[in-house]
C-alpha positions as CSV (number, residue, x, y, z in Angstrom):
1,L,124.2,91.0,126.5
2,T,126.3,92.3,129.4
3,R,124.2,90.4,131.8
4,M,124.5,87.2,129.8
5,D,128.3,87.6,129.7
6,R,128.2,87.6,133.5
7,G,126.1,84.5,133.6
8,E,122.8,86.2,134.4
9,P,120.3,84.9,134.5
10,G,121.5,81.5,135.5
11,G,120.4,78.4,133.7
12,T,121.5,75.7,131.2
13,L,123.0,78.2,128.8
14,A,124.8,80.4,131.3
15,G,128.4,80.8,130.2
16,R,127.9,78.8,127.0
17,L,126.7,81.6,124.6
18,D,129.1,83.4,122.4
19,T,127.8,87.0,123.0
20,G,130.5,88.3,120.6
21,R,128.5,87.1,117.6
22,V,124.8,88.0,118.0
23,A,122.0,88.6,115.6
24,V,118.7,90.2,116.7
25,A,115.5,88.9,115.1
26,G,111.8,89.4,115.4
27,H,108.5,89.0,113.7
28,S,105.9,91.9,113.2
29,I,106.4,94.4,116.0
30,G,109.4,92.3,117.1
31,G,111.0,92.8,113.7
32,A,110.6,96.6,114.1
33,A,112.1,96.2,117.6
34,A,115.0,94.2,116.2
35,L,115.8,97.0,113.7
36,Q,115.6,99.6,116.5
37,A,117.7,97.5,118.9
38,A,120.4,97.2,116.2
39,R,120.5,101.0,115.8
40,Q,120.9,101.5,119.5
41,D,123.4,98.7,120.2
42,R,126.3,98.0,117.9
43,R,127.0,94.6,119.6
44,F,124.3,93.1,117.4
45,D,126.1,91.9,114.3
46,A,123.1,91.3,112.1
47,V,119.3,91.9,112.0
48,I,116.5,89.6,110.8
49,D,113.2,91.5,110.3
50,L,110.3,89.2,109.6
51,D,107.5,91.5,108.3
52,G,108.1,94.2,110.8
53,F,106.8,97.7,110.2
54,P,109.5,100.2,111.2
55,H,108.0,102.5,113.8
56,G,109.4,105.8,115.0
57,P,112.1,107.7,113.2
58,T,113.6,105.9,110.2
59,G,116.8,107.9,110.3
60,G,119.9,106.9,112.1
61,H,122.7,104.7,111.0
62,L,122.0,101.0,110.8
63,G,125.4,99.5,110.0
64,Q,124.6,95.8,110.4
65,P,123.6,93.5,107.6
66,V,119.8,93.1,107.5
67,L,117.6,90.3,106.2
68,A,114.1,91.7,105.7
69,L,111.4,89.3,104.7
70,T,107.9,90.8,104.0
71,Q,104.5,89.6,103.3
72,E,103.0,90.1,99.8
73,I,102.6,93.7,99.1
74,G,99.0,94.2,97.9
75,P,96.0,96.6,97.9
76,G,95.5,96.1,101.6
77,T,99.1,96.9,102.6
78,D,99.7,100.2,104.4
79,P,100.9,102.5,101.6
80,D,103.7,103.8,103.9
81,Y,105.1,100.3,104.7
82,L,107.5,99.8,101.7
83,P,108.8,103.4,101.7
84,R,109.5,103.3,105.4
85,L,111.3,100.0,105.2
86,T,113.3,101.2,102.2
87,R,114.4,104.3,104.1
88,V,115.5,102.2,107.0
89,L,117.6,99.9,104.7
90,E,119.1,102.5,102.4
91,L,122.7,103.3,103.5
92,D,125.5,104.9,101.7
93,A,127.7,102.1,103.1
94,A,125.5,99.3,101.8
95,T,127.4,96.9,99.6
96,N,124.3,95.0,98.5
97,Y,120.6,95.9,98.5
98,R,117.8,94.0,96.9
99,L,114.1,94.8,97.0
100,T,112.1,92.1,95.3
């Protein structure tokens, strides 16, 4: 984000992006990376996790709103998937939490 604010790299969008309002999103491993990126960089205002399995430690404060969309949970689903995702999303500060 810092480089984008400076116009790096150049291109059509250089200087035209509002880097003060940024969501991070990803699918699969990219969804997990989006969750981790938001934990590490508070400049991300929101997270969209499309079927990403949270890797690594699930602790740490994730203060941004998260939209987590998952595949159907069935017999072939890793049994640790839903508990890990739930641990990532559970916050004392959460104002709304739905798991359906």
